Residue, then its C-alpha position, 0 to 999 in steps of 0.5 A: m303511122q304517123n306518130e311513129q314517123s314522127s319519133v324516128m325523125a326525131v330520134f334522127e335529127t337529134v342524131a344528127r345534131c350529135g354525132e355520136i349518142s348511145r340509145a340511152q342519151l336518145s331516149s333522155m334528150t327525146g323523151f320517149s322511152q327506150v323501146t320506142v328510141g329501141k324500134a327508131v334506131e333499128l329502122l334507122c338502122s334497116c333503111g342503111i341511115l344510121t349504124e351502131h355499135k356496141q361501147s368499148r369501155g363501160s361497166v360489165g354487162r348490158k351494154s347501150g348502142i352508140c348511133s351515128l349516121t351512116d357515111n355511105c349516102g350521099m347528096l347531090l343538089y345543083d343549084l341552077t340559079g346563076v350565069k354559072r349552075r353551083v354542084r355540090v356534093c353533101d353527107l348526111a350530117l349534111n357536110i359539104r364533100s364537094e362543090y363546084e361552078t360550072e357555065e355548063t346551061e344545057i340541063t341533060s349534060l350538067a345531070l350527067s357531069g354531076f352525077a358522074h362528079f357525085i361517083e367520083a367525089f363520094g362512092g357511096e349511095l345517092l340517097g336523092i336529088g335537088c335541085v334550086t329554081a329561080g323560076n318556074d321553070a320545074a317541069e323542063y327541069a324534071k325531063g333534062f335530068t330524066e333524059a339523062l339520068g333515068h328519072a327527075p329529081e326528089l326534089i324541085i323548089e324554089e330559091s325563095r323558099a329554100y333559101a327559108a328553108a335553110n334560114s328558119a331553123r336559126l331563128d329557135t321559133s316555135g311560131v310562124a316567122l316570116l323569112v324575107r330577102l332584100g335584093s340589091d336592085g329592091s325584089v324581095d322573095g321570102a316564103v312562110t315558116f311555122s316550126g321551123r318548117l315552109y309553109s306550102g298549103a295544100h296544094g303547095k303553093a301558099g306562103d310564098f312571096a317570091r320577088a313581092a316587093d320591088s323598093r324598101e318602101s313596098l317591103i315595109s309596107l308589105l311585112s307591116n300588111l303580113c305582120a297585120v295577118i298571120d302575126p307572127e311570131t319572128v320577122h328574119v330580113s336579111c339585107e345585100h347591103e348591111d347599111d340597110c339593117d338598121v334602117i329596116s328594122e327601125e321602121l319596119h317597129a316606126r309602121l307596127a308601132m302607128s298601127g296600134l300593135d304595142a310591145e307586148m304583139m311586137p315581133q321579134i325582128i332580126t335583120e341582119p347582112l344576108g353573106i353571113c345567113r344560110s344559102a339556098l342549097d343549103g336548105v336543098a338539102a336539109l328538105l332532101r334529107e328528111r323527103c329521102i329519109l320519109s320515103k326509106l321509112s314508109k317502105n320500111t314499114 
């Protein structure tokens, strides 16, 4: 079952990247046989995740099906971390169909107004609801959504982890990566990823170091200590102030070199302004999409 889900998700992710693609191309790009690809496509189509049509032009004889994401499934996302709450509607390709800010803070009212907006802006199937939070208020948010809509969101995740999930795909790393966000007040949050996925541990609490430091110096100490313990392939630091980027990179290189780490063992260190990084809402969208698709697959196999 696990192997089948892995191949199906690999096919889905390839279609999501390419937009439209034939079964033959899917087989070539994923390395799976055409039989395996065919089964995956048929399962995803039966779940309402993919659509397929035959090529209208080409050689006479058997024609390869053209696969694409369905445009009838969308997700409803809430960012509950700021003074103003942000509500986003996106499709399966993670394209933003609609987004707005509101000063509404009462969870039940916010949940209802967001759902009404989804129906107006999208009109298709609601694949799932995801929330980004600033703290440990998941139970409170789940209760408010349940009172309003009859069920809790499919995914409630802390901002630091959602941010890491959003930006891990940009690193193109197959190993362990540390993704850190340095706030203007010196606070630090972030998470650990492995092969582009969040590391959560057996109980879902590992790999998260939200508010783990309160100054640039403590950030350097934190990162050098983490590097000594887990030997990451990549360290990514985003800074509220662009001027901090080069300074942090130089200081971290120097601290790791002082610890005896040679050039061959030095992780790739990337620092960049926070403004060019993806948002936590982008992360919750990607995580929610995967969770909901896997849920649909488990019900159809």
